[in-house]
PAZA-98038 format. One record per residue: residue number from 0; residue in three letters; z negated, y, x negated of N, C-alpha, C in turn. Coordinates in steps of 0.02 Angstrom, whole numbers, plus 32768, in hexadecimal, padded with zeros to 4 digits. Atoms other than C-alpha are relative to their C-alpha. Example, Ala and Ser with C-alpha at 12.3 -4.5 7.8 and 13.67 -1.06 7.14 Angstrom:
BEGIN
+-----+------+------+------+------+-------+-------+-------+------+------+------+
| seq | type | n.zz | n.yy | n.xx | ca.zz | ca.yy | ca.xx | c.zz | c.yy | c.xx |
+-----+------+------+------+------+-------+-------+-------+------+------+------+
|   0 |  ala | 8000 | 7FC5 | 7FD3 |  7E7A |  7F1F |  7D99 | 8000 | 803C | 7FD3 |
|   1 |  ser | 8003 | 7FC5 | 802A |  7E9B |  7FCB |  7D54 | 7FDB | 8037 | 8027 |
+-----+------+------+------+------+-------+-------+-------+------+------+------+
REM end
This chain:
BEGIN
+-----+------+------+------+------+-------+-------+-------+------+------+------+
| seq | type | n.zz | n.yy | n.xx | ca.zz | ca.yy | ca.xx | c.zz | c.yy | c.xx |
+-----+------+------+------+------+-------+-------+-------+------+------+------+
|   0 |  met | 803E | 7FF3 | 7FDB |  6DAC |  AF58 |  B861 | 7FC4 | 7FDC | 7FE1 |
|   1 |  pro | 803A | 8021 | 801E |  6D3A |  AED2 |  B810 | 7FEA | 8021 | 7FC0 |
|   2 |  ala | 8014 | 7FDE | 803E |  6D3D |  AF33 |  B76D | 7FD4 | 803C | 800F |
|   3 |  ile | 8029 | 7FC7 | 7FEC |  6CF1 |  AFC7 |  B7C8 | 7FBA | 7FE9 | 8016 |
|   4 |  leu | 8040 | 8019 | 7FE6 |  6C69 |  AF5D |  B819 | 7FD6 | 7FDE | 7FCB |
|   5 |  ala | 8025 | 8024 | 8034 |  6C38 |  AF01 |  B779 | 7FC4 | 8027 | 7FE6 |
|   6 |  pro | 803C | 7FDB | 8017 |  6BC7 |  AF8D |  B735 | 7FCB | 8007 | 8036 |
|   7 |  leu | 8031 | 7FF9 | 7FCA |  6B77 |  AFA3 |  B7DF | 7FD9 | 7FBF | 800A |
|   8 |  leu | 8022 | 8040 | 7FF7 |  6B52 |  AEE8 |  B7F0 | 7FD1 | 7FF2 | 7FC5 |
|   9 |  gly | 802B | 8009 | 803A |  6B0D |  AEE4 |  B73E | 7FC0 | 8028 | 8007 |
|  10 |  gly | 803B | 7FD6 | 7FF5 |  6A99 |  AF74 |  B767 | 7FD3 | 7FE4 | 8037 |
|  11 |  leu | 8027 | 801E | 7FCA |  6A64 |  AF1E |  B808 | 7FD9 | 7FC4 | 7FE8 |
|  12 |  lys | 8022 | 803A | 801C |  6A3A |  AE7F |  B7A9 | 7FC3 | 8016 | 7FD8 |
|  13 |  phe | 8037 | 7FE5 | 8029 |  69CF |  AEE4 |  B731 | 7FC6 | 8016 | 802D |
|  14 |  val | 8034 | 7FE7 | 7FD2 |  6970 |  AF35 |  B7C2 | 7FDC | 7FC5 | 8021 |
|  15 |  val | 801F | 803A | 7FDF |  6952 |  AE8E |  B819 | 7FD3 | 7FDA | 7FCF |
|  16 |  val | 8028 | 8023 | 8032 |  6915 |  AE3B |  B779 | 7FC1 | 8028 | 7FF0 |
|  17 |  lys | 803A | 7FD5 | 800E |  68A4 |  AECF |  B754 | 7FCD | 7FFD | 8039 |
|  18 |  leu | 802E | 8004 | 7FC6 |  685B |  AEC9 |  B804 | 7FDC | 7FBD | 8001 |
|  19 |  leu | 8020 | 8042 | 8000 |  683B |  AE0E |  B7F8 | 7FCC | 7FFA | 7FC8 |
|  20 |  leu | 8030 | 8003 | 8037 |  67E7 |  AE1C |  B74E | 7FC2 | 802B | 800E |
|  21 |  asn | 8039 | 7FD6 | 7FEE |  677A |  AEAC |  B789 | 7FD5 | 7FDF | 8035 |
|  22 |  ser | 8026 | 8023 | 7FCC |  6749 |  AE47 |  B822 | 7FD7 | 7FC7 | 7FE3 |
|  23 |  val | 8024 | 8038 | 8020 |  671A |  ADB0 |  B7B8 | 7FC5 | 801B | 7FD7 |
|  24 |  leu | 8036 | 7FE2 | 8026 |  66B3 |  AE20 |  B745 | 7FC7 | 8019 | 802D |
|  25 |  glu | 8033 | 7FE8 | 7FD1 |  6659 |  AE6F |  B7D9 | 7FD8 | 7FC7 | 801E |
|  26 |  val | 8022 | 803B | 7FE5 |  6631 |  ADC5 |  B823 | 7FD1 | 7FE3 | 7FCB |
|  27 |  gly | 802A | 8019 | 8037 |  65F0 |  AD8A |  B77A | 7FC3 | 802A | 7FF4 |
|  28 |  lys | 8039 | 7FD3 | 8009 |  6582 |  AE23 |  B766 | 7FCE | 7FF7 | 8039 |
|  29 |  ala | 802D | 8007 | 7FC6 |  653D |  AE0D |  B816 | 7FD8 | 7FBF | 7FFA |
|  30 |  met | 8023 | 8040 | 8007 |  6513 |  AD57 |  B7F2 | 7FCB | 8004 | 7FCA |
|  31 |  leu | 8030 | 7FFB | 8036 |  64BD |  AD7F |  B74D | 7FC4 | 802C | 8013 |
|  32 |  leu | 8037 | 7FD4 | 7FED |  6457 |  AE0B |  B799 | 7FD4 | 7FE1 | 8037 |
|  33 |  lys | 8025 | 8020 | 7FCA |  6422 |  AD9C |  B82A | 7FD0 | 7FCA | 7FE7 |
|  34 |  ile | 802A | 8036 | 801C |  63D5 |  AD17 |  B7B9 | 7FBB | 801C | 7FEF |
|  35 |  arg | 8044 | 7FEE | 8013 |  6319 |  AD1F |  B7A4 | 7FF4 | 7FE6 | 7FBA |
|  36 |  trp | 8004 | 8015 | 8046 |  6311 |  AD1C |  B6E7 | 7FBA | 7FEA | 7FED |
|  37 |  lys | 8045 | 8016 | 800E |  6254 |  AD09 |  B6E9 | 7FF8 | 7FB6 | 800F |
|  38 |  val | 8004 | 8047 | 7FED |  6266 |  AC61 |  B741 | 8026 | 7FD6 | 7FCE |
|  39 |  val | 7FD8 | 8025 | 8031 |  62EF |  AC29 |  B6CA | 7FDA | 7FF9 | 7FBF |
|  40 |  leu | 8026 | 8001 | 803E |  6284 |  AC56 |  B634 | 7FC3 | 7FD1 | 8007 |
|  41 |  glu | 803A | 802C | 7FF6 |  61EB |  ABFE |  B67E | 8015 | 7FB7 | 7FFE |
|  42 |  arg | 7FE9 | 8045 | 7FFF |  624E |  AB5F |  B69D | 8015 | 7FE9 | 7FBA |
|  43 |  phe | 7FEC | 8012 | 8044 |  6299 |  AB63 |  B5EE | 7FC3 | 7FF3 | 7FD4 |
|  44 |  leu | 803C | 8008 | 8028 |  61EE |  AB7A |  B59E | 7FD9 | 7FC1 | 8013 |
|  45 |  thr | 8022 | 803D | 7FEA |  61A4 |  AAEE |  B608 | 8022 | 7FC3 | 7FE3 |
|  46 |  arg | 7FDB | 8039 | 801C |  622D |  AA77 |  B5D4 | 7FF6 | 7FFA | 7FB5 |
|  47 |  ala | 800A | 8001 | 8048 |  6219 |  AAA9 |  B51E | 7FB9 | 7FE7 | 7FEF |
|  48 |  ala | 8045 | 8016 | 800D |  615C |  AA90 |  B525 | 7FF8 | 7FB5 | 800D |
|  49 |  val | 8005 | 8047 | 7FF0 |  616C |  A9E6 |  B578 | 8024 | 7FD7 | 7FCB |
|  50 |  gly | 7FDB | 8024 | 8035 |  61EF |  A9B0 |  B4FA | 7FD9 | 7FFE | 7FBF |
|  51 |  ala | 8028 | 7FFF | 803D |  6180 |  A9E7 |  B46A | 7FC4 | 7FD2 | 8005 |
|  52 |  leu | 803A | 802D | 7FF7 |  60EA |  A98B |  B4B3 | 8015 | 7FB7 | 7FFC |
|  53 |  lys | 7FE8 | 8046 | 8004 |  614F |  A8EB |  B4C8 | 8012 | 7FED | 7FB9 |
|  54 |  trp | 7FEF | 800D | 8046 |  6190 |  A8FB |  B416 | 7FBF | 7FF6 | 7FD8 |
|  55 |  leu | 8040 | 8005 | 8023 |  60DD |  A917 |  B3D7 | 7FDD | 7FBE | 8010 |
|  56 |  lys | 801F | 803F | 7FEA |  60A2 |  A880 |  B43A | 801A | 7FC5 | 7FD8 |
|  57 |  asn | 7FE2 | 8038 | 8024 |  611A |  A810 |  B3DB | 7FF3 | 8002 | 7FB5 |
|  58 |  leu | 800F | 7FFD | 8047 |  60E1 |  A84B |  B330 | 7FBF | 7FDA | 7FF1 |
|  59 |  asp | 803D | 8024 | 8013 |  6063 |  A7E0 |  B2D5 | 7FCE | 802D | 7FDD |
|  60 |  ser | 802C | 7FD6 | 8028 |  601C |  A870 |  B271 | 7FDC | 8036 | 8028 |
|  61 |  asn | 8021 | 7FCB | 7FD9 |  5FDE |  A8DA |  B303 | 7FB6 | 7FF0 | 8009 |
|  62 |  gly | 8048 | 8008 | 7FF8 |  5F26 |  A8F5 |  B31F | 7FEC | 7FF6 | 8049 |
|  63 |  leu | 800E | 8008 | 7FB8 |  5F34 |  A8EC |  B3DD | 8009 | 7FB7 | 8014 |
|  64 |  thr | 7FF7 | 8044 | 7FE6 |  5F20 |  A84B |  B43B | 8038 | 8000 | 8033 |
|  65 |  his | 7FCB | 8006 | 7FCE |  5FA9 |  A80A |  B4AA | 7FE6 | 8011 | 8046 |
|  66 |  glu | 801D | 7FF1 | 7FBF |  5F33 |  A817 |  B53D | 7FF8 | 804C | 800A |
|  67 |  gly | 8008 | 7FB7 | 7FFC |  5F10 |  A8CF |  B516 | 8041 | 8022 | 8010 |
|  68 |  leu | 7FBF | 7FE3 | 7FF2 |  5FC8 |  A8F7 |  B516 | 8017 | 7FF0 | 8047 |
|  69 |  glu | 7FEE | 8013 | 7FBC |  5FE1 |  A898 |  B5B8 | 7FDA | 802C | 8032 |
|  70 |  val | 8027 | 7FD4 | 7FD4 |  5F55 |  A900 |  B607 | 8020 | 8045 | 8004 |
|  71 |  ile | 7FE0 | 7FBE | 8000 |  5FAC |  A9A0 |  B5D1 | 8040 | 7FFE | 8029 |
|  72 |  leu | 7FC1 | 8006 | 7FD9 |  6053 |  A963 |  B618 | 7FF2 | 7FF9 | 804A |
|  73 |  glu | 8011 | 8008 | 7FB9 |  6001 |  A92D |  B6BB | 7FE8 | 8043 | 801E |
|  74 |  asp | 8016 | 7FBF | 7FE9 |  5FAF |  A9D8 |  B6C8 | 803C | 802D | 800F |
|  75 |  leu | 7FC4 | 7FD9 | 7FF4 |  6059 |  AA2B |  B6B8 | 8024 | 7FE8 | 803F |
|  76 |  arg | 7FDF | 801B | 7FC5 |  60A1 |  A9B6 |  B73B | 7FDA | 8012 | 8040 |
|  77 |  ser | 8028 | 7FF2 | 7FC4 |  6011 |  A9D8 |  B7B3 | 8006 | 8049 | 8016 |
|  78 |  lys | 7FF6 | 7FBA | 7FEE |  603A |  AA92 |  B7B0 | 8043 | 800B | 8022 |
|  79 |  arg | 7FC1 | 7FFF | 7FDC |  60D9 |  AA68 |  B80E | 8039 | 801D | 7FD6 |
|  80 |  leu | 7FC9 | 7FEC | 802C |  614A |  AA84 |  B77A | 8031 | 7FC4 | 7FFC |
|  81 |  pro | 7FD3 | 803A | 7FFE |  61DE |  AA10 |  B79D | 8021 | 7FF3 | 7FBC |
|  82 |  glu | 7FE1 | 8009 | 8041 |  621E |  AA2C |  B6EC | 7FD4 | 7FD9 | 7FD0 |
|  83 |  ala | 802F | 8024 | 802A |  6184 |  A9D6 |  B6A5 | 8002 | 7FB5 | 800E |
|  84 |  lys | 7FF7 | 8048 | 7FF1 |  61CA |  A927 |  B6BF | 7FF1 | 7FD6 | 7FC3 |
+-----+------+------+------+------+-------+-------+-------+------+------+------+
REM end
């Protein structure tokens, strides 16, 4: 009797695994589509700009004053951009 059930159980395992994988893929797609990519891009660009300004501030060869760079950074922070730390 178990020899007869073996192919059926193997097929059932395949169906269950396929259902679980499809469910995980659907959940992943739903999460990716729910994200506001405009916000993610804005935050990334803000962090990149702040990082570049801080790097520029530490260079001796730049033409900007340290105070000028601090004013730019403070302006970014005053616009309620939490990423501009």
